[in-house]
C-alpha positions in Angstrom: 0.0 0.0 0.0 1.4 3.4 -0.9 2.0 6.0 1.8 1.8 9.7 1.3 2.5 12.7 3.5 1.0 16.2 3.6 3.3 19.0 2.3 1.3 21.7 4.1 -1.8 22.1 6.3 -4.9 20.9 4.4 -8.6 20.8 5.4 -7.8 21.0 9.1 -5.0 18.4 9.0 -1.4 19.3 9.9 1.6 19.2 7.7 3.5 15.9 8.0 0.4 13.8 8.6 0.9 10.4 6.9 -1.8 8.7 4.8 -2.4 5.4 3.1 -3.8 5.6 -0.4 -6.9 3.3 -0.2 -8.5 3.8 -3.6 -8.2 5.8 -6.8 -10.8 6.0 -9.4 -11.4 7.8 -12.7 -14.8 8.5 -14.3 -14.9 10.4 -17.6 -11.5 12.0 -17.0 -12.1 13.0 -13.4 -9.7 11.3 -11.0 -10.6 10.9 -7.3 -8.5 9.6 -4.4 -9.5 8.2 -1.1 -6.9 8.4 1.7 -6.9 7.3 5.3 -4.5 8.4 8.1 -2.0 5.9 9.4 -4.2 5.2 12.5 -7.2 4.7 10.1 -9.4 7.3 12.0 -9.7 10.0 9.3 -10.8 9.4 5.7 -10.7 12.0 3.0 -11.8 12.0 -0.6 -10.0 14.5 -2.9 -9.7 15.3 -6.6 -6.5 15.0 -8.7 -5.4 18.6 -8.3 -5.7 18.6 -4.5 -3.8 15.3 -4.4 -0.9 16.6 -6.6 -0.7 20.0 -4.8 -0.8 18.7 -1.2 0.8 15.2 -1.0 4.2 13.6 -1.5 4.9 9.9 -1.9 6.9 8.3 1.0 7.2 4.7 -0.2 
């Protein structure tokens, strides 16, 4: 499972928070990602632009 980290504060979450990429989908050219924090408490669903602008790949 891929792990990502926040580059800066985003939607009330602090910079450096680590996430697992749970799912990615594409429907008629619109990509959407579902991520969960490492402790699996918080789930966020974001579009491709938000994903590229706010997250970096860890592993």
